[in-house]
C-alpha positions as a Markdown table, in Angstrom:
| # | Residue | x | y | z |
|---|---|---|---|---|
| 1 | Gln | -101.1 | 136.5 | 23.0 |
| 2 | Val | -102.9 | 133.1 | 22.9 |
| 3 | Leu | -104.8 | 134.8 | 20.0 |
| 4 | Arg | -101.7 | 135.0 | 17.9 |
| 5 | Ser | -100.7 | 131.8 | 19.1 |
| 6 | Thr | -103.9 | 130.1 | 18.1 |
| 7 | Ala | -103.4 | 131.7 | 14.4 |
| 8 | Leu | -100.6 | 130.3 | 14.1 |
| 9 | Ala | -101.0 | 126.7 | 15.3 |
| 10 | Arg | -103.9 | 127.0 | 12.2 |
| 11 | Arg | -101.3 | 128.0 | 9.5 |
| 12 | Pro | -100.0 | 124.5 | 9.1 |
| 13 | Ser | -103.2 | 122.7 | 9.1 |
| 14 | Ala | -104.3 | 125.2 | 6.4 |
| 15 | Ala | -100.9 | 124.0 | 4.3 |
| 16 | Met | -101.8 | 120.8 | 4.7 |
| 17 | Ala | -105.2 | 121.6 | 3.0 |
| 18 | Ser | -104.3 | 123.1 | 0.5 |
| 19 | Ser | -101.7 | 121.0 | -0.8 |
| 20 | Ser | -103.7 | 117.7 | -0.3 |
| 21 | Ser | -105.9 | 119.2 | -2.8 |
| 22 | Pro | -105.8 | 117.9 | -6.6 |
| 23 | Ala | -103.4 | 120.0 | -8.5 |
| 24 | Lys | -105.0 | 122.1 | -11.4 |
| 25 | Pro | -103.6 | 120.6 | -14.6 |
| 26 | Ala | -101.1 | 123.2 | -16.3 |
| 27 | Ala | -103.0 | 125.1 | -19.7 |
| 28 | Arg | -102.0 | 122.6 | -22.4 |
| 29 | Ser | -99.4 | 124.9 | -25.4 |
| 30 | Lys | -100.5 | 126.4 | -28.1 |
| 31 | Ala | -99.2 | 124.2 | -31.0 |
| 32 | Ser | -100.8 | 121.2 | -28.8 |
| 33 | Glu | -104.4 | 121.5 | -29.9 |
| 34 | Phe | -102.9 | 121.3 | -33.8 |
| 35 | Val | -100.9 | 117.8 | -33.2 |
| 36 | Leu | -104.0 | 116.3 | -30.9 |
| 37 | Ala | -107.1 | 117.5 | -33.0 |
| 38 | Gly | -105.0 | 116.0 | -36.1 |
| 39 | Ala | -104.2 | 112.5 | -34.2 |
| 40 | Ala | -107.8 | 112.4 | -34.0 |
| 41 | Ala | -108.9 | 113.2 | -36.4 |
| 42 | Cys | -106.6 | 110.3 | -38.0 |
| 43 | Gly | -107.6 | 107.8 | -36.1 |
| 44 | Ala | -111.6 | 108.2 | -37.1 |
| 45 | Ile | -111.3 | 108.5 | -40.8 |
| 46 | Thr | -109.4 | 105.1 | -40.0 |
| 47 | Leu | -113.2 | 103.6 | -39.1 |
| 48 | Thr | -114.9 | 106.1 | -41.7 |
| 49 | Asn | -113.5 | 105.7 | -44.5 |
| 50 | Pro | -115.2 | 103.0 | -46.3 |
| 51 | Met | -118.5 | 105.4 | -45.7 |
| 52 | Asp | -116.5 | 108.4 | -47.2 |
| 53 | Val | -115.5 | 106.1 | -50.7 |
| 54 | Val | -118.9 | 105.6 | -51.2 |
| 55 | Lys | -120.2 | 108.9 | -50.7 |
| 56 | Thr | -117.6 | 109.9 | -53.4 |
| 57 | Arg | -118.9 | 107.5 | -55.4 |
| 58 | Leu | -122.9 | 107.7 | -55.5 |
| 59 | Gln | -122.0 | 112.0 | -55.4 |
| 60 | Leu | -119.9 | 111.2 | -58.5 |
| 61 | Gln | -121.8 | 108.6 | -60.5 |
| 62 | Gly | -124.4 | 109.3 | -63.4 |
| 63 | Glu | -122.7 | 112.8 | -63.6 |
| 64 | Leu | -125.0 | 115.2 | -66.0 |
| 65 | Ala | -127.2 | 112.4 | -66.8 |
| 66 | Ser | -130.3 | 113.2 | -68.0 |
| 67 | Lys | -132.8 | 112.6 | -65.3 |
| 68 | Gly | -134.3 | 109.1 | -66.1 |
| 69 | Gly | -131.8 | 107.9 | -68.5 |
| 70 | Gly | -130.0 | 104.6 | -67.3 |
| 71 | Gly | -130.5 | 104.9 | -63.7 |
| 72 | Gly | -131.7 | 101.4 | -63.7 |
| 73 | Ser | -127.6 | 100.6 | -65.0 |
| 74 | Arg | -126.0 | 102.2 | -62.1 |
| 75 | Ala | -123.6 | 100.6 | -60.0 |
| 76 | Tyr | -124.7 | 102.0 | -56.5 |
| 77 | Arg | -128.4 | 102.2 | -55.5 |
| 78 | Asn | -128.0 | 103.0 | -52.1 |
| 79 | Val | -125.9 | 103.0 | -49.6 |
| 80 | Gly | -125.9 | 99.2 | -48.0 |
| 81 | Gln | -125.4 | 97.7 | -51.9 |
| 82 | Ala | -122.7 | 100.0 | -52.6 |
| 83 | Leu | -120.6 | 99.2 | -49.7 |
| 84 | Trp | -121.6 | 95.7 | -50.5 |
| 85 | Arg | -120.6 | 96.0 | -53.9 |
| 86 | Ile | -117.5 | 97.7 | -53.3 |
| 87 | Gly | -116.2 | 95.1 | -50.6 |
| 88 | Ala | -116.9 | 92.5 | -53.0 |
| 89 | Ser | -115.6 | 93.4 | -56.2 |
| 90 | Glu | -112.7 | 95.2 | -54.9 |
| 91 | Gly | -112.1 | 93.7 | -51.3 |
| 92 | Leu | -110.9 | 96.0 | -48.3 |
| 93 | Arg | -108.3 | 97.6 | -50.1 |
| 94 | Gly | -111.2 | 99.5 | -52.3 |
| 95 | Leu | -113.4 | 100.5 | -49.3 |
| 96 | Gln | -110.5 | 102.3 | -48.1 |
| 97 | Arg | -109.6 | 103.6 | -51.4 |
| 98 | Gly | -107.0 | 106.6 | -50.4 |
| 99 | Leu | -107.2 | 106.3 | -46.8 |
| 100 | Gly | -103.1 | 107.8 | -47.4 |
| 101 | Ala | -104.3 | 110.8 | -48.8 |
| 102 | Ala | -107.4 | 111.0 | -46.2 |
| 103 | Tyr | -104.3 | 110.8 | -43.2 |
| 104 | Leu | -102.9 | 113.9 | -44.8 |
| 105 | Leu | -106.2 | 115.8 | -45.6 |
| 106 | Gln | -107.6 | 114.9 | -41.7 |
| 107 | Phe | -104.1 | 115.6 | -40.3 |
| 108 | Ser | -103.8 | 119.5 | -42.1 |
| 109 | Asn | -107.6 | 120.2 | -42.2 |
| 110 | Val | -108.4 | 119.0 | -38.7 |
| 111 | Gly | -105.2 | 120.3 | -36.9 |
| 112 | Cys | -105.6 | 123.3 | -38.2 |
| 113 | Arg | -109.3 | 123.9 | -38.0 |
| 114 | Phe | -109.4 | 122.9 | -33.9 |
| 115 | Gly | -106.2 | 124.8 | -33.3 |
| 116 | Gly | -106.7 | 127.9 | -35.0 |
| 117 | Tyr | -110.3 | 127.9 | -33.0 |
| 118 | Asp | -108.6 | 127.1 | -29.8 |
| 119 | Leu | -106.3 | 130.2 | -30.6 |
| 120 | Leu | -108.8 | 132.5 | -31.2 |
| 121 | Lys | -110.9 | 131.4 | -28.4 |
| 122 | Arg | -107.7 | 132.3 | -25.9 |
| 123 | Ala | -107.1 | 135.5 | -27.5 |
| 124 | Phe | -111.0 | 136.9 | -27.1 |
| 125 | Gly | -111.6 | 135.2 | -24.3 |
| 126 | Val | -114.9 | 133.9 | -25.4 |
| 127 | Gln | -116.4 | 130.8 | -23.3 |
| 128 | Pro | -119.1 | 128.8 | -24.8 |
| 129 | Gly | -122.7 | 129.2 | -23.8 |
| 130 | Asp | -121.6 | 132.7 | -22.0 |
| 131 | Ser | -124.5 | 134.6 | -24.2 |
| 132 | Thr | -126.0 | 134.4 | -27.7 |
| 133 | Thr | -123.5 | 137.1 | -28.8 |
| 134 | Gly | -121.0 | 134.8 | -27.6 |
| 135 | Trp | -122.1 | 131.9 | -29.5 |
| 136 | Ile | -122.0 | 133.7 | -33.1 |
| 137 | Gln | -118.4 | 134.6 | -32.0 |
| 138 | Leu | -117.6 | 131.2 | -31.9 |
| 139 | Phe | -119.1 | 130.8 | -35.1 |
| 140 | Ala | -117.3 | 133.5 | -37.0 |
| 141 | Met | -113.9 | 132.0 | -35.1 |
| 142 | Gly | -114.9 | 128.6 | -36.3 |
| 143 | Ala | -115.4 | 129.9 | -40.1 |
| 144 | Ala | -112.2 | 131.7 | -39.7 |
| 145 | Ser | -110.2 | 128.7 | -38.8 |
| 146 | Gly | -112.1 | 126.4 | -41.6 |
| 147 | Cys | -110.7 | 129.3 | -44.3 |
| 148 | Met | -106.8 | 128.6 | -42.9 |
| 149 | Ala | -107.5 | 124.7 | -43.1 |
| 150 | Ala | -108.9 | 124.8 | -46.7 |
| 151 | Val | -105.7 | 126.5 | -47.8 |
| 152 | Ala | -103.4 | 124.3 | -46.1 |
| 153 | Ser | -105.8 | 121.0 | -47.1 |
| 154 | Asn | -107.0 | 121.2 | -50.7 |
| 155 | Pro | -104.5 | 119.3 | -52.3 |
| 156 | Phe | -104.8 | 116.4 | -50.3 |
| 157 | Phe | -108.9 | 116.5 | -50.6 |
| 158 | Leu | -108.2 | 116.5 | -54.3 |
| 159 | Leu | -105.9 | 113.4 | -53.7 |
| 160 | Lys | -108.5 | 111.6 | -51.6 |
| 161 | Thr | -111.2 | 112.1 | -54.2 |
| 162 | Arg | -109.4 | 110.9 | -56.8 |
| 163 | Phe | -108.0 | 107.5 | -55.3 |
| 164 | Gln | -111.8 | 107.1 | -54.4 |
| 165 | Ala | -113.0 | 107.2 | -57.6 |
| 166 | Ala | -110.8 | 104.8 | -59.3 |
| 167 | Gly | -111.7 | 101.6 | -59.6 |
| 168 | Ser | -115.7 | 103.1 | -59.4 |
| 169 | Glu | -117.9 | 100.9 | -62.2 |
| 170 | Asp | -119.8 | 103.9 | -62.7 |
| 171 | Val | -117.5 | 107.2 | -62.9 |
| 172 | Arg | -117.0 | 109.4 | -65.4 |
| 173 | His | -113.5 | 110.2 | -64.9 |
| 174 | Gln | -111.1 | 108.2 | -63.3 |
| 175 | His | -107.1 | 109.2 | -62.8 |
| 176 | Lys | -104.9 | 106.3 | -62.6 |
| 177 | Tyr | -102.5 | 106.9 | -60.2 |
| 178 | Thr | -100.1 | 104.4 | -59.0 |
| 179 | Ser | -98.8 | 105.9 | -55.8 |
| 180 | Leu | -99.6 | 109.0 | -53.6 |
| 181 | Arg | -96.4 | 110.4 | -54.3 |
| 182 | Ser | -96.6 | 109.8 | -58.1 |
| 183 | Ala | -100.2 | 111.5 | -58.3 |
| 184 | Phe | -98.7 | 114.6 | -56.6 |
| 185 | Leu | -95.6 | 114.6 | -59.1 |
| 186 | Asp | -98.1 | 114.0 | -61.4 |
| 187 | Ile | -100.4 | 117.1 | -61.2 |
| 188 | Gly | -97.6 | 119.2 | -60.9 |
| 189 | Arg | -96.1 | 118.3 | -64.0 |
| 190 | Ala | -99.4 | 118.5 | -65.5 |
| 191 | Glu | -100.8 | 121.8 | -64.0 |
| 192 | Gly | -98.6 | 123.4 | -61.9 |
| 193 | Leu | -99.2 | 124.8 | -58.7 |
| 194 | Arg | -102.9 | 125.8 | -59.8 |
| 195 | Gly | -103.4 | 121.9 | -60.3 |
| 196 | Tyr | -103.3 | 121.7 | -56.5 |
| 197 | Tyr | -105.6 | 124.1 | -56.0 |
| 198 | Arg | -108.9 | 123.2 | -58.3 |
| 199 | Gly | -112.0 | 123.8 | -56.6 |
| 200 | Ile | -110.5 | 125.9 | -54.2 |
| 201 | Ser | -113.2 | 128.4 | -54.5 |
| 202 | Val | -115.8 | 125.9 | -53.3 |
| 203 | Phe | -113.4 | 124.2 | -50.5 |
| 204 | Ile | -113.3 | 127.0 | -49.0 |
| 205 | Pro | -117.0 | 128.0 | -48.2 |
| 206 | Arg | -117.3 | 124.1 | -47.2 |
| 207 | Val | -114.9 | 123.7 | -44.7 |
| 208 | Ala | -115.9 | 127.1 | -43.5 |
| 209 | Ala | -119.5 | 125.9 | -43.5 |
| 210 | Ala | -118.2 | 122.5 | -41.8 |
| 211 | Ser | -116.0 | 124.3 | -39.3 |
| 212 | Ser | -118.2 | 126.8 | -37.8 |
| 213 | Thr | -120.8 | 124.8 | -37.5 |
| 214 | Gln | -119.1 | 121.5 | -36.0 |
| 215 | Leu | -117.3 | 123.0 | -33.8 |
| 216 | Ser | -119.6 | 126.1 | -32.4 |
| 217 | Thr | -122.4 | 123.5 | -32.1 |
| 218 | Tyr | -120.2 | 121.2 | -30.0 |
| 219 | Asp | -119.1 | 123.6 | -27.6 |
| 220 | Val | -122.7 | 125.1 | -27.2 |
| 221 | Ile | -124.6 | 121.9 | -26.9 |
| 222 | Lys | -122.2 | 120.2 | -24.6 |
| 223 | Ala | -122.0 | 123.3 | -22.4 |
| 224 | Trp | -125.8 | 123.6 | -22.1 |
| 225 | Tyr | -126.0 | 119.4 | -22.1 |
| 226 | Met | -123.8 | 119.7 | -18.7 |
| 227 | Arg | -125.7 | 122.2 | -17.3 |
| 228 | Arg | -129.0 | 120.7 | -17.7 |
| 229 | Thr | -128.6 | 117.5 | -17.1 |
| 230 | Gly | -125.4 | 117.9 | -14.3 |
| 231 | Ala | -123.2 | 115.4 | -16.3 |
| 232 | Gly | -120.1 | 115.8 | -15.9 |
| 233 | Asp | -117.4 | 116.6 | -19.0 |
| 234 | Cys | -117.3 | 112.9 | -19.7 |
| 235 | Phe | -118.0 | 110.1 | -22.2 |
| 236 | Ser | -121.5 | 110.3 | -22.5 |
| 237 | Thr | -121.7 | 114.1 | -22.8 |
| 238 | His | -119.2 | 114.2 | -26.0 |
| 239 | Val | -120.6 | 111.6 | -27.8 |
| 240 | Ala | -124.4 | 113.1 | -27.3 |
| 241 | Ala | -122.6 | 116.6 | -28.3 |
| 242 | Ser | -120.9 | 115.1 | -31.4 |
| 243 | Met | -123.8 | 112.9 | -32.5 |
| 244 | Leu | -125.9 | 116.5 | -32.6 |
| 245 | Ala | -123.2 | 118.4 | -34.4 |
| 246 | Gly | -122.5 | 115.8 | -36.6 |
| 247 | Ala | -126.4 | 116.0 | -38.1 |
| 248 | Ala | -125.8 | 120.0 | -38.3 |
| 249 | Val | -122.5 | 120.0 | -40.3 |
| 250 | Thr | -124.3 | 117.5 | -42.8 |
| 251 | Leu | -127.0 | 120.0 | -43.6 |
| 252 | Ala | -124.6 | 123.2 | -43.6 |
| 253 | Met | -122.3 | 121.7 | -46.1 |
| 254 | Gln | -123.7 | 119.1 | -48.4 |
| 255 | Pro | -123.7 | 121.6 | -51.6 |
| 256 | Phe | -120.3 | 122.7 | -51.1 |
| 257 | Asp | -118.8 | 118.9 | -50.7 |
| 258 | Phe | -121.0 | 117.7 | -53.6 |
| 259 | Ala | -119.5 | 120.8 | -56.2 |
| 260 | Ala | -116.3 | 120.5 | -54.7 |
| 261 | Val | -115.9 | 116.1 | -55.4 |
| 262 | Arg | -117.2 | 116.8 | -58.8 |
| 263 | Leu | -114.9 | 120.0 | -59.3 |
| 264 | Met | -112.0 | 118.4 | -57.9 |
| 265 | Asn | -112.4 | 115.1 | -60.1 |
| 266 | Gln | -113.1 | 115.9 | -63.1 |
| 267 | Ser | -110.2 | 116.4 | -65.9 |
| 268 | Ala | -108.3 | 119.5 | -66.6 |
| 269 | Gly | -108.3 | 121.4 | -70.0 |
| 270 | Glu | -111.0 | 120.5 | -72.7 |
| 271 | Gly | -112.4 | 117.5 | -70.7 |
| 272 | Ala | -113.4 | 119.8 | -68.0 |
| 273 | Leu | -117.6 | 119.7 | -67.3 |
| 274 | Tyr | -117.3 | 122.6 | -65.2 |
| 275 | Ala | -115.9 | 126.2 | -65.0 |
| 276 | Gly | -116.9 | 126.4 | -61.5 |
| 277 | Pro | -119.1 | 125.7 | -58.5 |
| 278 | Val | -122.0 | 127.5 | -60.0 |
| 279 | Asp | -121.6 | 126.4 | -63.5 |
| 280 | Cys | -121.4 | 122.6 | -61.4 |
| 281 | Ile | -124.4 | 123.5 | -59.3 |
| 282 | Ala | -126.6 | 124.8 | -62.5 |
| 283 | Lys | -125.6 | 121.9 | -64.8 |
| 284 | Thr | -126.4 | 119.6 | -62.1 |
| 285 | Val | -129.8 | 121.0 | -61.4 |
| 286 | Arg | -130.7 | 120.8 | -65.4 |
| 287 | Ser | -129.4 | 117.3 | -65.8 |
| 288 | Glu | -129.9 | 115.5 | -62.6 |
| 289 | Gly | -132.2 | 117.5 | -60.8 |
| 290 | Val | -132.4 | 119.3 | -57.7 |
| 291 | Leu | -132.0 | 116.3 | -55.6 |
| 292 | Gly | -129.2 | 115.2 | -58.2 |
| 293 | Val | -127.0 | 118.2 | -55.3 |
| 294 | Tyr | -128.1 | 116.1 | -52.6 |
| 295 | Lys | -126.8 | 112.8 | -53.8 |
| 296 | Gly | -124.7 | 111.1 | -50.9 |
| 297 | Thr | -125.9 | 112.7 | -48.3 |
| 298 | Ser | -127.6 | 109.9 | -46.3 |
| 299 | Ala | -123.8 | 108.0 | -46.9 |
| 300 | Asn | -122.2 | 111.5 | -46.0 |
| 301 | Tyr | -124.4 | 111.6 | -42.8 |
| 302 | Leu | -123.5 | 108.1 | -42.3 |
| 303 | Arg | -119.7 | 108.9 | -42.8 |
| 304 | Phe | -119.5 | 112.5 | -40.5 |
| 305 | Gly | -122.1 | 111.1 | -38.0 |
| 306 | Pro | -119.5 | 108.7 | -36.7 |
| 307 | Tyr | -116.7 | 110.4 | -37.7 |
| 308 | Cys | -117.8 | 113.6 | -35.7 |
| 309 | Val | -118.4 | 111.2 | -32.7 |
| 310 | Leu | -114.9 | 109.7 | -32.7 |
| 311 | Val | -113.1 | 112.8 | -33.5 |
| 312 | Phe | -114.2 | 114.8 | -29.9 |
| 313 | Val | -114.2 | 111.2 | -28.4 |
| 314 | Phe | -110.5 | 110.9 | -29.2 |
| 315 | Leu | -109.7 | 114.6 | -28.6 |
| 316 | Glu | -111.1 | 114.7 | -25.1 |
| 317 | Gln | -109.0 | 111.0 | -24.4 |
| 318 | Leu | -105.8 | 112.3 | -25.8 |
| 319 | Arg | -106.2 | 115.7 | -23.8 |
| 320 | Ser | -106.8 | 113.8 | -20.6 |
| 321 | Ala | -103.8 | 112.2 | -21.3 |
| 322 | Trp | -101.5 | 115.0 | -22.5 |
| 323 | Asp | -103.0 | 116.8 | -18.8 |
| 324 | Arg | -102.1 | 113.7 | -17.4 |
| 325 | Phe | -98.4 | 112.6 | -18.9 |
| 326 | Leu | -97.6 | 115.7 | -19.7 |
């Protein structure tokens, strides 16, 4: 009886201890990652769109011009000079060209990539840092979600590219659209549904390469960094992991990104320069040299590096806020 009364006396204290421990946040809904990732990407592109404008114009200038021919007359010589020249001649509006289309692109593309990746991780129960096999699975999941995102967002990448090229002093093809709505309608009237998916054959591998590399690399580096340094799931961890992920993504997607930009900006019909991505790369190498394919690489990293950091930092903060208040 004494032992029984002692055990009964201990129960309330155990219950109180369990009630005083912090409650674990409920699992976020499956749809939340789509919304949170899309919102984080829109915030990131607001700050990095000027560098995206520079990257697009560097990739398009001197299109199929012979090596060494007329290089001195080119409008944009490097990233810093291009930023200054666009700002001086076109103002803030020029530096933020295509921002409306960029918002649609980011929300649809990043929302689908991150949301689809999260669904696949839940479905297969894969955790970052489990094993080499686990990393390969994460890589494949990133690629799969990237393919889905490319189909959803191709029309908006096309619109963004054309808006950013407009007004350039050194871009061969320029599309004169008065608004995002009129541009969307004009493409539909002139080219039909197929017009919205110009360049899809290279945009899918571009997004798949970016998505698989970005998402799997971030997850693995983040888990490794926390394990090796003892740091928590905090701001410095997010920045370190996303900076390395940004460098890896830039190298993985550059040739695809270059071809996608040129294919989507070219005129339709008889004015088309390229029959497809392979033809685009081949003609560029013949006319501009191998390094022509890597035009805008420095601008691409200066765009994607900070962008990648901002997306993951914003996303982690949005996740925390979602868990805390919703």
